[in-house]
N, C-alpha and C positions, 0 to 999 in steps of 0.2 A: 428567849425571855430570861432575864436575870432575877434570881430570888434575892432576898435581903442580905444574904451572906456571900454574894458573888458567884454562887453556883448557877449553872445554866439549867433551865427547866424547859422541857418541850411543851409547847403550847398545843393543847388539844381541845376538842369539843366545839361547842357553838361559839360563834364570834363573841369574844369578850367574856365568856363565861369562866374560862380556866378549868372547866370540868369536862370529862369525856362525854361525847354525844351518846345518847341512849336511843335505841330504835323505838319508833312509835309502834304501838299495838293498836290497831283499829278493831272496832266491833261492828258487825252487821248481823242483825237477828230479826226474827219475827216474834220476839217476846213481848213487845209493847213496853210501856213504861209505867203501868198502873200498879205493879206489884214488885216483889223483891228480886226477880230473876236477873235483871241487868246488874243490879248492885252486887248480887252474889258472884256473878262472873267477874266483875271488877275486883271484888275481894279476893277471889282465888288467884287472880293475876298478881295482886299486890302482896299476897302471902308468900309467893315464890320470889317476887322481884319488887320490893318496896319502892324502888327508883323508877318503875315503869312509867312511861308517858302513854296515856290511854286517850284515844279519840273515838268518838261515836260517829259512825257513818249514818246508820239509822237502826231503829228497833221497831219500825212500823211496816216492815214487809208484810204483805197479806199472809195470813197463816198458811204454812206449808207450801208457799209458792216459790219453788226452787228457781224457776226461770226468771221471775221478777228479781230475786236476790242476785242471780248471776249477772243480770243486766245492770243492776245498781252497782255491784262491785266493779264490773267492767268500766262503768262511767266514772267511778270515784278513784280507783286505785292509782291512775297515772298522776294524780295531783299530790300524792304523798312522796316524801323523800326516799332515796335509796335505803335499803335495809328495813323498810317498814314491814311489819308482820300483821297480816290481815286475818282476823278470826271471823269466819262466816258460818253462822249456825242457823240454817233453815233446814230442818231435818225430819221429814215425815217418817224416816226409817229408824229413829232413835229406839234403842232396845232390840233392834234386829241385828243381823249379821253384817250390815254394811260397815266398811272399814274407816277408821280415822286416818287421815292423811295429812302430810305436809308437802306443799309444792314450792319449789324454788323456780320462779319465772322472772326472767330479766334480773333486775336488782332487788326484787321483793319476794316475800314469803307469804304463803296462804295456808291456813290451818282450818280444817273442818272435815265434814263427812264426805266420803267418796260417793256422792249421789248425783253428780252432774253440776253441782254448784260452781265448779271452776271451769266448765266447758268453754266459756268465752275467753277465759284467760289462756287456756291451752291454744286456742286458735290465734290469739294476738301474740303470744310469746311461744313460738314453735320450739325453742330450745329449752323447754321446761324440764325439770326433774321432779319425780314424785316418789315419796317415801311412805310406805305403810307403817304407821306408828304402832309398834308392838311392844315397846319397852315401857312397861307400866311404872317404872321408877320415876317417870316424868308426869304421872297422873296424881291426883289427890289420893290420899291413903284409902279412902272409901269411895268407890265409884257407884253412883246411882245408875240404875238401868234406864232412867228417863231424863237425866240432866247432864249429858255429856258436855254441853257448853261450859258448865262450871267445873266438872270433874276430870275431863280429858282435854278438851281443846284449849281452854284458858291456861291451865298450867303448862301445857306443851309450848304455847306461845311465849309464856313468861320465861321458860327455860331457854328458848331460842334467843330471846332478848338479852339474856345473861351470857350468851356466847356458846351455848351447847351446839355442837356440830350437827348439821342436818342428818348425816348418816348414822349418828349414835342412837337415834330414836327408832330405827327399824330398817328393814330391807328396802331396796329399790322396788318400785311397783309400776304397773301400767295404770294410767288413769281411767276411771269410769266416766262415761258420758250418759246423757239421758237418751 
């Protein structure tokens, strides 16, 4: 593509947009939509990455139903483009010692608690990689004991969307299953 001064410029991004493509960040939770929780998670993403493209899968998973969340994620994730980052937060163990993880499976990423929520993804994508997120530089500056969706998982996803390497967030890990 030629610019107005005759220099060549590489065409990037979405067809006809002229700007680089940004990964999509999806959200799947059991938060419901009657209060501020989903909005706060989106705000945490946009605070790290104001250019983020956010898509809601659902926020109506039955409370603490990890298996329903896992199934819904399994059904939805293949419809998203490569490099999509899926944040899944159905977390009966919030505030406990369960680990925050990032999974690279196929061409997509998954961010959430290590509570079995990604079990079906592991089965469908056998060549997955799991990282235990230990680097708190990717978290919000103040982390609530009960709102890791906003304070841990959302900012980690936003940093991934900005190009942070998977391995910089923590060490490789073995995934938990239910």
